[in-house]
MISE-380304 format. One record per residue (C-alpha): x, y, z. Coordinates in steps of 0.001 Angstrom, whole numbers, plus 500000, padded with zeros to 6 digits. Layout:
<recs>
@c1 = X&c2 = Y&c3 = Z;
...
</recs>
This chain:
<recs>
@c1 = 589630&c2 = 071037&c3 = 095057;
@c1 = 592193&c2 = 073056&c3 = 093147;
@c1 = 593320&c2 = 074513&c3 = 096572;
@c1 = 593877&c2 = 071026&c3 = 097956;
@c1 = 595751&c2 = 069854&c3 = 095040;
@c1 = 598110&c2 = 072840&c3 = 095184;
@c1 = 598662&c2 = 072358&c3 = 098922;
@c1 = 599435&c2 = 068681&c3 = 098393;
@c1 = 601865&c2 = 069509&c3 = 095676;
@c1 = 603716&c2 = 071939&c3 = 097685;
@c1 = 603799&c2 = 069598&c3 = 100737;
@c1 = 605047&c2 = 066939&c3 = 098283;
@c1 = 607873&c2 = 069070&c3 = 097105;
@c1 = 608827&c2 = 070053&c3 = 100615;
@c1 = 608750&c2 = 066341&c3 = 101602;
@c1 = 610988&c2 = 065471&c3 = 098676;
@c1 = 613381&c2 = 068231&c3 = 099527;
@c1 = 613449&c2 = 067095&c3 = 103139;
@c1 = 614218&c2 = 063684&c3 = 102006;
@c1 = 616975&c2 = 064815&c3 = 099626;
@c1 = 618597&c2 = 066717&c3 = 102339;
@c1 = 618307&c2 = 063857&c3 = 104902;
@c1 = 620195&c2 = 061706&c3 = 102271;
@c1 = 622737&c2 = 064412&c3 = 101740;
@c1 = 623235&c2 = 064916&c3 = 105410;
@c1 = 623810&c2 = 061229&c3 = 105946;
@c1 = 626482&c2 = 061236&c3 = 103247;
@c1 = 627930&c2 = 064152&c3 = 104657;
@c1 = 630850&c2 = 062655&c3 = 106371;
@c1 = 634677&c2 = 062897&c3 = 106529;
@c1 = 636350&c2 = 061765&c3 = 103398;
@c1 = 637571&c2 = 058204&c3 = 103531;
@c1 = 641445&c2 = 058553&c3 = 102609;
@c1 = 644185&c2 = 056287&c3 = 103588;
@c1 = 646772&c2 = 058613&c3 = 104699;
@c1 = 649135&c2 = 055870&c3 = 105852;
@c1 = 650995&c2 = 055784&c3 = 108967;
@c1 = 653443&c2 = 058361&c3 = 110256;
@c1 = 657188&c2 = 057645&c3 = 110108;
@c1 = 658892&c2 = 056744&c3 = 113381;
@c1 = 660847&c2 = 059547&c3 = 114880;
@c1 = 663221&c2 = 059533&c3 = 117509;
@c1 = 662738&c2 = 062538&c3 = 119923;
@c1 = 664773&c2 = 063011&c3 = 123173;
@c1 = 661819&c2 = 064523&c3 = 125135;
@c1 = 663866&c2 = 065085&c3 = 128195;
@c1 = 666585&c2 = 066961&c3 = 126401;
@c1 = 663729&c2 = 068989&c3 = 124478;
@c1 = 662080&c2 = 070048&c3 = 127766;
@c1 = 665351&c2 = 070953&c3 = 129398;
@c1 = 666282&c2 = 073194&c3 = 126466;
@c1 = 662948&c2 = 074735&c3 = 126343;
@c1 = 663212&c2 = 075640&c3 = 130046;
@c1 = 666633&c2 = 077150&c3 = 129556;
@c1 = 665353&c2 = 079188&c3 = 126529;
@c1 = 662534&c2 = 080626&c3 = 128594;
@c1 = 665029&c2 = 081588&c3 = 131376;
@c1 = 666440&c2 = 084067&c3 = 128994;
@c1 = 664435&c2 = 087145&c3 = 128816;
@c1 = 664649&c2 = 088156&c3 = 125077;
@c1 = 662136&c2 = 090969&c3 = 125384;
@c1 = 661379&c2 = 093241&c3 = 122505;
@c1 = 659963&c2 = 096829&c3 = 122641;
@c1 = 658921&c2 = 099384&c3 = 119971;
@c1 = 661687&c2 = 101469&c3 = 121249;
@c1 = 664777&c2 = 099831&c3 = 120088;
@c1 = 666931&c2 = 101702&c3 = 122904;
@c1 = 665064&c2 = 100010&c3 = 125560;
@c1 = 665894&c2 = 096370&c3 = 124185;
@c1 = 668591&c2 = 094609&c3 = 126126;
@c1 = 670477&c2 = 092908&c3 = 123336;
@c1 = 672962&c2 = 091163&c3 = 125738;
@c1 = 670150&c2 = 088775&c3 = 126552;
@c1 = 669862&c2 = 087976&c3 = 122775;
@c1 = 673600&c2 = 087355&c3 = 122866;
@c1 = 673211&c2 = 084917&c3 = 125895;
@c1 = 670341&c2 = 083243&c3 = 124011;
@c1 = 672569&c2 = 082771&c3 = 120785;
@c1 = 675422&c2 = 081387&c3 = 123016;
@c1 = 672938&c2 = 079004&c3 = 124586;
@c1 = 671799&c2 = 077843&c3 = 121178;
@c1 = 675313&c2 = 077267&c3 = 120266;
@c1 = 675905&c2 = 075138&c3 = 123317;
@c1 = 672487&c2 = 073218&c3 = 123105;
@c1 = 672759&c2 = 072467&c3 = 119407;
@c1 = 676436&c2 = 071687&c3 = 118337;
@c1 = 675739&c2 = 069886&c3 = 115276;
@c1 = 673776&c2 = 072651&c3 = 113846;
@c1 = 676297&c2 = 075169&c3 = 114609;
@c1 = 678911&c2 = 072762&c3 = 112918;
@c1 = 676824&c2 = 072092&c3 = 109738;
@c1 = 674565&c2 = 074860&c3 = 108954;
@c1 = 675783&c2 = 078135&c3 = 107805;
@c1 = 674773&c2 = 081065&c3 = 110200;
@c1 = 674429&c2 = 084652&c3 = 109832;
@c1 = 673420&c2 = 087501&c3 = 112269;
@c1 = 671084&c2 = 089918&c3 = 110557;
@c1 = 670204&c2 = 093361&c3 = 112075;
@c1 = 671149&c2 = 093335&c3 = 115748;
@c1 = 670021&c2 = 089908&c3 = 116626;
@c1 = 668079&c2 = 088112&c3 = 113885;
@c1 = 669364&c2 = 084721&c3 = 112962;
@c1 = 669585&c2 = 083090&c3 = 109607;
@c1 = 670706&c2 = 079490&c3 = 109236;
@c1 = 671118&c2 = 077688&c3 = 105899;
@c1 = 671227&c2 = 073958&c3 = 105772;
@c1 = 672622&c2 = 073271&c3 = 102343;
@c1 = 670741&c2 = 070472&c3 = 100195;
@c1 = 672157&c2 = 068289&c3 = 097575;
@c1 = 669964&c2 = 069941&c3 = 094939;
@c1 = 670821&c2 = 073504&c3 = 094027;
@c1 = 667961&c2 = 073570&c3 = 091189;
@c1 = 665170&c2 = 073142&c3 = 093806;
@c1 = 663783&c2 = 075902&c3 = 095684;
@c1 = 664621&c2 = 075936&c3 = 099491;
@c1 = 662019&c2 = 075522&c3 = 102260;
@c1 = 662062&c2 = 077851&c3 = 105409;
@c1 = 661103&c2 = 077268&c3 = 109071;
@c1 = 660215&c2 = 080585&c3 = 110883;
@c1 = 660143&c2 = 081531&c3 = 114585;
@c1 = 660794&c2 = 084571&c3 = 116516;
@c1 = 663232&c2 = 084738&c3 = 119474;
@c1 = 661519&c2 = 087701&c3 = 121329;
@c1 = 658679&c2 = 087684&c3 = 123825;
@c1 = 656490&c2 = 090408&c3 = 125250;
@c1 = 657439&c2 = 091965&c3 = 128644;
@c1 = 655550&c2 = 091146&c3 = 131913;
@c1 = 652683&c2 = 093495&c3 = 132516;
@c1 = 654015&c2 = 095786&c3 = 135418;
@c1 = 652296&c2 = 094853&c3 = 138677;
@c1 = 651411&c2 = 091321&c3 = 137662;
@c1 = 654701&c2 = 089778&c3 = 138482;
@c1 = 653477&c2 = 088322&c3 = 141766;
@c1 = 650443&c2 = 086922&c3 = 140119;
@c1 = 652409&c2 = 084052&c3 = 138404;
@c1 = 652355&c2 = 080512&c3 = 139951;
@c1 = 655987&c2 = 080184&c3 = 139060;
@c1 = 658550&c2 = 082872&c3 = 138155;
@c1 = 657875&c2 = 084216&c3 = 134672;
@c1 = 661339&c2 = 083817&c3 = 133509;
@c1 = 662133&c2 = 080618&c3 = 135338;
@c1 = 661208&c2 = 078048&c3 = 132944;
@c1 = 660013&c2 = 075872&c3 = 135620;
@c1 = 658883&c2 = 072242&c3 = 134844;
@c1 = 656501&c2 = 070697&c3 = 137325;
@c1 = 656018&c2 = 067520&c3 = 135396;
@c1 = 652903&c2 = 068562&c3 = 133879;
@c1 = 653703&c2 = 072047&c3 = 132368;
@c1 = 656613&c2 = 074003&c3 = 131487;
@c1 = 656020&c2 = 077706&c3 = 132776;
@c1 = 657116&c2 = 081095&c3 = 131753;
@c1 = 656968&c2 = 083805&c3 = 129077;
@c1 = 657512&c2 = 082344&c3 = 125603;
@c1 = 656375&c2 = 078798&c3 = 126605;
@c1 = 653587&c2 = 079165&c3 = 123848;
@c1 = 654595&c2 = 082258&c3 = 122028;
@c1 = 656907&c2 = 081008&c3 = 120748;
@c1 = 659966&c2 = 079590&c3 = 122155;
@c1 = 658463&c2 = 076264&c3 = 122101;
@c1 = 658121&c2 = 076446&c3 = 118256;
@c1 = 661691&c2 = 077838&c3 = 117788;
@c1 = 663202&c2 = 075098&c3 = 120223;
@c1 = 660930&c2 = 072425&c3 = 118607;
@c1 = 662457&c2 = 073475&c3 = 115081;
@c1 = 666148&c2 = 073172&c3 = 116427;
@c1 = 665579&c2 = 069957&c3 = 118249;
@c1 = 664245&c2 = 068529&c3 = 115057;
@c1 = 667126&c2 = 069714&c3 = 112877;
@c1 = 669669&c2 = 068619&c3 = 115507;
@c1 = 668148&c2 = 065159&c3 = 115709;
@c1 = 667978&c2 = 064640&c3 = 111978;
@c1 = 671733&c2 = 065732&c3 = 111711;
@c1 = 672463&c2 = 063136&c3 = 114363;
@c1 = 670795&c2 = 060547&c3 = 112277;
@c1 = 672652&c2 = 061484&c3 = 109205;
@c1 = 669817&c2 = 063075&c3 = 107207;
@c1 = 670689&c2 = 065198&c3 = 104246;
@c1 = 667821&c2 = 067398&c3 = 102748;
@c1 = 667647&c2 = 067720&c3 = 098865;
@c1 = 666454&c2 = 071307&c3 = 099078;
@c1 = 668277&c2 = 073786&c3 = 101091;
@c1 = 666499&c2 = 074451&c3 = 104508;
@c1 = 666532&c2 = 077996&c3 = 105978;
@c1 = 665971&c2 = 078602&c3 = 109648;
@c1 = 664822&c2 = 082132&c3 = 110132;
@c1 = 664509&c2 = 083499&c3 = 113692;
@c1 = 663427&c2 = 087285&c3 = 113943;
@c1 = 664256&c2 = 089468&c3 = 116971;
@c1 = 661366&c2 = 091640&c3 = 117055;
@c1 = 657821&c2 = 089866&c3 = 115779;
@c1 = 656309&c2 = 091188&c3 = 118872;
@c1 = 656702&c2 = 094783&c3 = 117716;
@c1 = 653404&c2 = 095296&c3 = 115801;
@c1 = 653843&c2 = 096796&c3 = 112127;
@c1 = 657631&c2 = 097018&c3 = 112463;
@c1 = 658845&c2 = 098714&c3 = 109194;
@c1 = 662437&c2 = 097721&c3 = 109551;
@c1 = 662454&c2 = 094650&c3 = 111769;
@c1 = 664474&c2 = 091343&c3 = 111609;
@c1 = 662100&c2 = 089493&c3 = 109507;
@c1 = 661791&c2 = 092045&c3 = 106665;
@c1 = 665621&c2 = 092428&c3 = 106819;
@c1 = 666151&c2 = 088685&c3 = 106213;
@c1 = 663463&c2 = 088590&c3 = 103435;
@c1 = 665332&c2 = 091507&c3 = 101567;
@c1 = 668532&c2 = 089628&c3 = 101923;
@c1 = 667077&c2 = 086566&c3 = 100376;
@c1 = 665502&c2 = 088614&c3 = 097623;
@c1 = 668937&c2 = 090361&c3 = 096924;
@c1 = 670447&c2 = 087011&c3 = 096539;
@c1 = 667812&c2 = 085705&c3 = 094220;
@c1 = 666411&c2 = 083027&c3 = 096470;
@c1 = 662719&c2 = 082173&c3 = 096137;
@c1 = 661302&c2 = 079931&c3 = 098772;
@c1 = 659124&c2 = 076883&c3 = 098019;
@c1 = 657302&c2 = 077175&c3 = 101183;
@c1 = 657295&c2 = 078586&c3 = 104720;
@c1 = 656005&c2 = 077347&c3 = 108031;
@c1 = 655578&c2 = 079863&c3 = 110976;
@c1 = 653535&c2 = 080067&c3 = 114120;
@c1 = 649794&c2 = 080249&c3 = 113874;
@c1 = 647280&c2 = 077349&c3 = 114288;
@c1 = 647489&c2 = 074786&c3 = 117073;
@c1 = 645868&c2 = 071514&c3 = 117864;
@c1 = 642520&c2 = 072422&c3 = 119717;
@c1 = 640615&c2 = 069628&c3 = 121561;
@c1 = 636886&c2 = 069599&c3 = 120377;
@c1 = 634438&c2 = 067943&c3 = 122400;
@c1 = 630620&c2 = 068905&c3 = 122662;
@c1 = 628670&c2 = 066020&c3 = 124084;
@c1 = 625994&c2 = 064796&c3 = 121705;
@c1 = 627340&c2 = 066873&c3 = 118835;
@c1 = 631185&c2 = 066203&c3 = 118235;
@c1 = 633118&c2 = 064222&c3 = 120661;
@c1 = 636939&c2 = 063350&c3 = 120912;
@c1 = 638131&c2 = 065391&c3 = 117921;
@c1 = 640811&c2 = 067709&c3 = 117386;
@c1 = 640742&c2 = 070884&c3 = 115326;
@c1 = 643947&c2 = 071407&c3 = 113461;
@c1 = 643957&c2 = 074909&c3 = 111960;
@c1 = 646433&c2 = 075873&c3 = 109354;
@c1 = 646751&c2 = 079564&c3 = 108867;
@c1 = 646808&c2 = 080430&c3 = 105059;
@c1 = 646317&c2 = 084223&c3 = 105749;
@c1 = 646583&c2 = 086782&c3 = 108362;
@c1 = 644653&c2 = 090158&c3 = 108933;
@c1 = 646355&c2 = 093477&c3 = 108528;
@c1 = 646760&c2 = 096045&c3 = 111362;
@c1 = 646057&c2 = 099757&c3 = 111471;
@c1 = 646242&c2 = 102175&c3 = 114446;
@c1 = 644388&c2 = 105441&c3 = 113562;
@c1 = 644405&c2 = 108598&c3 = 115530;
@c1 = 641218&c2 = 110666&c3 = 115056;
@c1 = 641226&c2 = 114179&c3 = 116545;
@c1 = 639124&c2 = 117353&c3 = 116535;
@c1 = 639379&c2 = 120756&c3 = 117846;
@c1 = 637209&c2 = 122989&c3 = 119999;
@c1 = 637148&c2 = 126214&c3 = 122168;
@c1 = 638747&c2 = 125568&c3 = 125359;
@c1 = 638388&c2 = 127376&c3 = 128617;
@c1 = 637182&c2 = 127076&c3 = 132154;
@c1 = 634902&c2 = 124130&c3 = 132866;
@c1 = 632537&c2 = 126409&c3 = 134799;
@c1 = 631195&c2 = 127765&c3 = 131490;
@c1 = 630967&c2 = 124684&c3 = 129301;
@c1 = 629330&c2 = 124795&c3 = 125727;
@c1 = 626580&c2 = 122376&c3 = 124752;
@c1 = 629151&c2 = 119759&c3 = 123630;
@c1 = 632917&c2 = 119896&c3 = 124455;
@c1 = 635485&c2 = 118351&c3 = 122243;
@c1 = 634946&c2 = 115198&c3 = 124062;
@c1 = 631267&c2 = 115363&c3 = 123546;
@c1 = 631661&c2 = 115785&c3 = 119808;
@c1 = 634280&c2 = 112859&c3 = 119796;
@c1 = 631471&c2 = 110791&c3 = 121420;
@c1 = 629417&c2 = 111134&c3 = 118148;
@c1 = 632593&c2 = 110000&c3 = 116198;
@c1 = 632855&c2 = 107010&c3 = 118250;
@c1 = 629039&c2 = 106001&c3 = 117863;
@c1 = 629375&c2 = 106553&c3 = 114176;
@c1 = 632363&c2 = 104125&c3 = 113926;
@c1 = 630825&c2 = 101616&c3 = 116165;
@c1 = 627416&c2 = 101794&c3 = 114337;
@c1 = 628751&c2 = 101560&c3 = 111053;
@c1 = 630982&c2 = 098375&c3 = 110826;
@c1 = 632651&c2 = 097001&c3 = 107883;
@c1 = 630603&c2 = 094611&c3 = 105782;
@c1 = 630926&c2 = 090959&c3 = 106453;
@c1 = 631737&c2 = 088184&c3 = 104036;
@c1 = 631788&c2 = 084538&c3 = 104293;
@c1 = 635194&c2 = 083834&c3 = 102581;
@c1 = 636005&c2 = 080180&c3 = 101138;
@c1 = 638142&c2 = 079503&c3 = 104184;
@c1 = 635119&c2 = 079781&c3 = 106552;
@c1 = 632865&c2 = 077492&c3 = 104409;
@c1 = 635686&c2 = 074939&c3 = 104288;
@c1 = 636131&c2 = 075235&c3 = 108043;
@c1 = 632368&c2 = 074699&c3 = 108701;
@c1 = 632262&c2 = 071928&c3 = 106198;
@c1 = 635187&c2 = 070016&c3 = 107865;
@c1 = 633775&c2 = 070480&c3 = 111272;
@c1 = 630260&c2 = 069652&c3 = 110078;
@c1 = 631287&c2 = 066397&c3 = 108363;
@c1 = 632505&c2 = 065311&c3 = 111790;
@c1 = 629220&c2 = 066309&c3 = 113955;
@c1 = 626159&c2 = 064201&c3 = 114398;
@c1 = 623405&c2 = 063881&c3 = 112085;
@c1 = 621005&c2 = 066684&c3 = 113006;
@c1 = 624108&c2 = 069231&c3 = 112853;
@c1 = 625099&c2 = 067719&c3 = 109600;
@c1 = 621854&c2 = 068461&c3 = 108157;
@c1 = 622654&c2 = 072208&c3 = 108685;
@c1 = 626294&c2 = 071900&c3 = 107617;
@c1 = 625633&c2 = 070304&c3 = 104205;
@c1 = 623239&c2 = 073107&c3 = 103276;
@c1 = 625566&c2 = 075917&c3 = 104173;
@c1 = 625610&c2 = 077421&c3 = 100887;
@c1 = 621954&c2 = 078017&c3 = 101179;
@c1 = 622158&c2 = 079442&c3 = 104704;
@c1 = 625066&c2 = 081753&c3 = 104312;
@c1 = 622862&c2 = 084960&c3 = 104985;
@c1 = 621726&c2 = 083467&c3 = 108249;
@c1 = 625058&c2 = 082135&c3 = 109312;
@c1 = 626738&c2 = 085384&c3 = 108485;
@c1 = 624239&c2 = 087286&c3 = 110681;
@c1 = 624640&c2 = 084998&c3 = 113555;
@c1 = 628396&c2 = 085448&c3 = 113263;
@c1 = 628310&c2 = 089218&c3 = 113378;
@c1 = 626580&c2 = 089078&c3 = 116790;
@c1 = 629505&c2 = 087059&c3 = 118461;
@c1 = 632578&c2 = 088999&c3 = 118599;
@c1 = 635130&c2 = 086157&c3 = 118059;
@c1 = 633145&c2 = 084896&c3 = 115174;
@c1 = 632697&c2 = 088452&c3 = 113683;
@c1 = 636455&c2 = 088954&c3 = 113761;
@c1 = 636588&c2 = 085942&c3 = 111182;
@c1 = 634134&c2 = 087595&c3 = 108558;
@c1 = 634924&c2 = 091342&c3 = 108785;
@c1 = 637418&c2 = 093961&c3 = 109442;
@c1 = 637020&c2 = 095057&c3 = 113104;
@c1 = 636948&c2 = 098376&c3 = 114434;
@c1 = 638166&c2 = 098735&c3 = 118119;
@c1 = 638135&c2 = 102099&c3 = 119951;
@c1 = 641009&c2 = 101717&c3 = 122459;
@c1 = 642186&c2 = 105063&c3 = 123612;
@c1 = 640930&c2 = 108421&c3 = 124324;
@c1 = 642331&c2 = 111663&c3 = 125509;
@c1 = 641010&c2 = 115115&c3 = 126146;
@c1 = 641740&c2 = 117931&c3 = 128743;
@c1 = 644927&c2 = 117658&c3 = 130953;
@c1 = 642844&c2 = 118719&c3 = 133908;
@c1 = 639285&c2 = 118180&c3 = 135458;
@c1 = 638487&c2 = 121775&c3 = 135468;
@c1 = 639936&c2 = 122779&c3 = 132062;
@c1 = 637746&c2 = 122288&c3 = 128879;
@c1 = 639694&c2 = 120311&c3 = 126233;
@c1 = 640895&c2 = 122376&c3 = 123157;
@c1 = 641452&c2 = 119083&c3 = 121498;
@c1 = 639981&c2 = 115413&c3 = 121898;
@c1 = 641535&c2 = 112435&c3 = 120191;
@c1 = 640826&c2 = 108801&c3 = 120083;
@c1 = 642947&c2 = 105904&c3 = 118702;
@c1 = 641069&c2 = 103226&c3 = 116853;
@c1 = 642594&c2 = 099739&c3 = 116026;
@c1 = 641510&c2 = 098317&c3 = 112750;
@c1 = 642093&c2 = 094564&c3 = 111980;
@c1 = 641727&c2 = 094344&c3 = 108188;
@c1 = 640319&c2 = 091265&c3 = 106254;
@c1 = 642521&c2 = 090307&c3 = 103324;
@c1 = 641301&c2 = 092429&c3 = 100447;
@c1 = 640660&c2 = 095535&c3 = 102684;
@c1 = 643633&c2 = 097895&c3 = 102480;
@c1 = 645056&c2 = 100794&c3 = 104720;
@c1 = 643454&c2 = 103140&c3 = 102273;
@c1 = 640176&c2 = 101477&c3 = 102518;
@c1 = 640221&c2 = 102027&c3 = 106163;
@c1 = 640655&c2 = 105654&c3 = 105775;
@c1 = 638067&c2 = 106044&c3 = 103222;
@c1 = 635635&c2 = 104181&c3 = 105591;
@c1 = 636372&c2 = 106535&c3 = 108393;
@c1 = 635618&c2 = 109606&c3 = 106302;
@c1 = 632496&c2 = 107960&c3 = 104850;
@c1 = 630782&c2 = 107022&c3 = 108175;
@c1 = 631947&c2 = 109806&c3 = 110376;
@c1 = 629311&c2 = 112552&c3 = 110042;
@c1 = 631774&c2 = 115263&c3 = 111432;
@c1 = 633762&c2 = 116235&c3 = 108550;
@c1 = 636061&c2 = 118552&c3 = 110631;
@c1 = 638003&c2 = 115495&c3 = 111978;
@c1 = 641697&c2 = 114992&c3 = 111464;
@c1 = 642790&c2 = 111490&c3 = 110703;
@c1 = 646450&c2 = 110299&c3 = 111143;
@c1 = 647979&c2 = 106590&c3 = 110813;
@c1 = 650117&c2 = 105863&c3 = 113628;
@c1 = 651199&c2 = 102401&c3 = 112523;
@c1 = 649964&c2 = 099832&c3 = 109969;
@c1 = 650600&c2 = 096761&c3 = 107889;
@c1 = 648532&c2 = 095429&c3 = 105003;
@c1 = 646737&c2 = 092144&c3 = 105359;
@c1 = 648322&c2 = 089191&c3 = 103792;
@c1 = 647494&c2 = 087376&c3 = 100797;
@c1 = 645983&c2 = 083881&c3 = 100995;
@c1 = 648082&c2 = 081016&c3 = 100326;
@c1 = 646759&c2 = 077935&c3 = 098369;
@c1 = 645180&c2 = 074940&c3 = 100038;
@c1 = 646250&c2 = 072604&c3 = 096928;
@c1 = 650152&c2 = 073166&c3 = 097219;
@c1 = 652639&c2 = 070366&c3 = 098020;
@c1 = 653484&c2 = 071935&c3 = 101375;
@c1 = 649928&c2 = 072389&c3 = 102520;
@c1 = 649201&c2 = 068780&c3 = 101611;
@c1 = 652357&c2 = 067525&c3 = 103416;
@c1 = 651194&c2 = 069228&c3 = 106574;
@c1 = 647669&c2 = 067949&c3 = 106263;
@c1 = 648885&c2 = 064371&c3 = 105598;
@c1 = 651350&c2 = 064397&c3 = 108437;
@c1 = 648390&c2 = 065706&c3 = 110756;
@c1 = 646036&c2 = 062868&c3 = 109643;
@c1 = 648744&c2 = 060126&c3 = 110032;
@c1 = 649433&c2 = 061249&c3 = 113606;
@c1 = 645700&c2 = 061087&c3 = 114612;
@c1 = 642681&c2 = 060114&c3 = 112464;
@c1 = 640629&c2 = 062182&c3 = 114795;
@c1 = 642208&c2 = 065462&c3 = 113646;
@c1 = 640105&c2 = 067844&c3 = 111526;
@c1 = 642503&c2 = 069657&c3 = 109378;
@c1 = 641268&c2 = 072890&c3 = 108018;
@c1 = 642683&c2 = 076319&c3 = 106653;
@c1 = 641859&c2 = 079447&c3 = 108716;
@c1 = 642691&c2 = 083103&c3 = 108997;
@c1 = 645177&c2 = 084206&c3 = 111705;
@c1 = 643547&c2 = 087103&c3 = 113671;
@c1 = 646953&c2 = 088331&c3 = 114917;
@c1 = 650148&c2 = 088964&c3 = 113153;
@c1 = 653267&c2 = 086800&c3 = 112369;
@c1 = 656736&c2 = 087297&c3 = 110885;
@c1 = 655555&c2 = 085224&c3 = 107848;
@c1 = 653767&c2 = 088054&c3 = 106012;
@c1 = 657169&c2 = 089785&c3 = 105498;
@c1 = 658214&c2 = 086787&c3 = 103125;
@c1 = 655333&c2 = 087245&c3 = 100545;
@c1 = 657948&c2 = 088821&c3 = 098016;
@c1 = 660055&c2 = 085627&c3 = 098005;
@c1 = 657200&c2 = 082953&c3 = 098840;
@c1 = 653656&c2 = 082200&c3 = 097705;
@c1 = 653148&c2 = 079082&c3 = 099838;
@c1 = 653002&c2 = 080424&c3 = 103504;
@c1 = 651479&c2 = 078506&c3 = 106244;
@c1 = 651080&c2 = 079336&c3 = 109918;
@c1 = 651056&c2 = 076228&c3 = 112349;
@c1 = 652388&c2 = 075309&c3 = 115627;
@c1 = 652029&c2 = 071532&c3 = 115999;
@c1 = 651371&c2 = 071653&c3 = 119929;
@c1 = 648154&c2 = 070552&c3 = 121345;
@c1 = 646750&c2 = 072900&c3 = 123987;
@c1 = 643231&c2 = 073748&c3 = 125047;
@c1 = 641688&c2 = 077202&c3 = 124806;
@c1 = 642149&c2 = 078005&c3 = 128563;
@c1 = 645960&c2 = 077640&c3 = 127966;
@c1 = 645966&c2 = 079687&c3 = 124685;
@c1 = 644365&c2 = 082655&c3 = 126349;
@c1 = 647391&c2 = 082806&c3 = 128705;
@c1 = 649571&c2 = 083834&c3 = 125718;
@c1 = 650990&c2 = 087191&c3 = 126538;
@c1 = 649224&c2 = 086823&c3 = 129886;
@c1 = 649862&c2 = 085519&c3 = 133227;
@c1 = 650841&c2 = 081888&c3 = 133779;
@c1 = 651784&c2 = 081226&c3 = 130099;
@c1 = 652719&c2 = 077531&c3 = 130018;
@c1 = 652772&c2 = 074598&c3 = 127871;
@c1 = 651946&c2 = 071044&c3 = 128577;
@c1 = 654932&c2 = 068794&c3 = 128893;
@c1 = 653144&c2 = 065936&c3 = 126823;
@c1 = 653006&c2 = 068362&c3 = 123825;
@c1 = 656667&c2 = 068693&c3 = 123430;
@c1 = 657676&c2 = 065287&c3 = 121873;
@c1 = 654761&c2 = 065402&c3 = 119390;
@c1 = 655833&c2 = 068779&c3 = 118234;
@c1 = 659387&c2 = 067696&c3 = 117638;
@c1 = 658383&c2 = 064785&c3 = 115897;
@c1 = 655988&c2 = 066847&c3 = 113483;
@c1 = 658883&c2 = 069151&c3 = 112522;
@c1 = 661183&c2 = 066220&c3 = 111795;
@c1 = 658543&c2 = 064638&c3 = 109537;
@c1 = 657799&c2 = 067978&c3 = 107852;
@c1 = 661402&c2 = 068799&c3 = 107116;
@c1 = 662078&c2 = 065329&c3 = 105750;
@c1 = 659219&c2 = 065422&c3 = 103334;
@c1 = 659124&c2 = 069173&c3 = 102466;
@c1 = 662950&c2 = 069195&c3 = 101838;
@c1 = 662604&c2 = 066458&c3 = 099301;
@c1 = 661847&c2 = 066654&c3 = 095618;
</recs>
């Protein structure tokens, strides 16, 4: 009898818990907030598309080796901007920083208010050698077929730069005057990873030297991704606002061994010993953590899913260990919860019949905020059993800090996005790659990475690749967003 009573009690508790969870899940829905309606914004879409095509046709390619950069192309691009946007060049103060970075200042009416800044970079990556013929349209042609505008920079990120310029030019045409100063900061070498003396850093140092503190920054980052899983979540769009970005560290690990003729090899050559180093690194990954932005992202998506999925989403706090383990098994998801370790290059003997006297690998680490370059080096020495390795940092930059999600600027971006489409799911997220924005942390705490262009995952995967292109229908809404943001963010 006692056993039956105990079993009944347990079942009763479980039943009550299930009932409570069911109620919680049914209430776990998007917040009902009246965001109002978006301001009507005039956008000359044909002009914007024509300007973007022209911008793409000027190959402003950056390289790590500055001597390889053709700065005459940047000069052509600057001349094109002057021709395309006459009011900007008549009204705003313009400076050329370093060789080709552009700093514009749109003077506001209130000098006591901190300025805002709109960032973009002029440079693009080169076309991979041998792939030129794989493009449907010329990679630097800027061809508009009525559905897409094709070419290098269409998504990264001349679309963003030109959208900002179109927005400012149109606001000037309409007689708009900001209260805060508005800075347009266009770097020349964002695509050069971990650049110690690049255009963005130089412009930041110039602002710092002048005592200028920025209220907020908007740079490239998140986009508008269609989300449609039948029976789970339908006809929604995920709007990711990047509030931080990962760090970057290339490390060369090398070890020596006795060389000689390959006809008399030892039990393990230098490369054989290096294989153990590789296994140690890959088998001992950095620990994973579900940071607040992940729980917020899952919460926002979960609220928009059908009931059974909401049952899981509303209990995420209790299921974090399970969710973390699942994410660790999926490479794209794993990159959101831990510092990644990627073995990318290896080198041994210069000839097939010569034993290597030295073997080396290059390992690329992408650090989560909170993990430093020094932490990476300590991790290597900790997990690699061979203590005779040499470790050398080739290039590196620290991860950014997190920007707040309760700031004026973040709320402006979120409000505009929700006004534009109530089906948008707006959430903070972590940018996996790098941007110029991280350079501005000494002069700004509110840094947000968001490009207001709708594009599917298939298109985003073309970034830096063959057939990079942007939908024509995304151009107008992108310019309209920038107009709305500048109007509101440059106010009091």
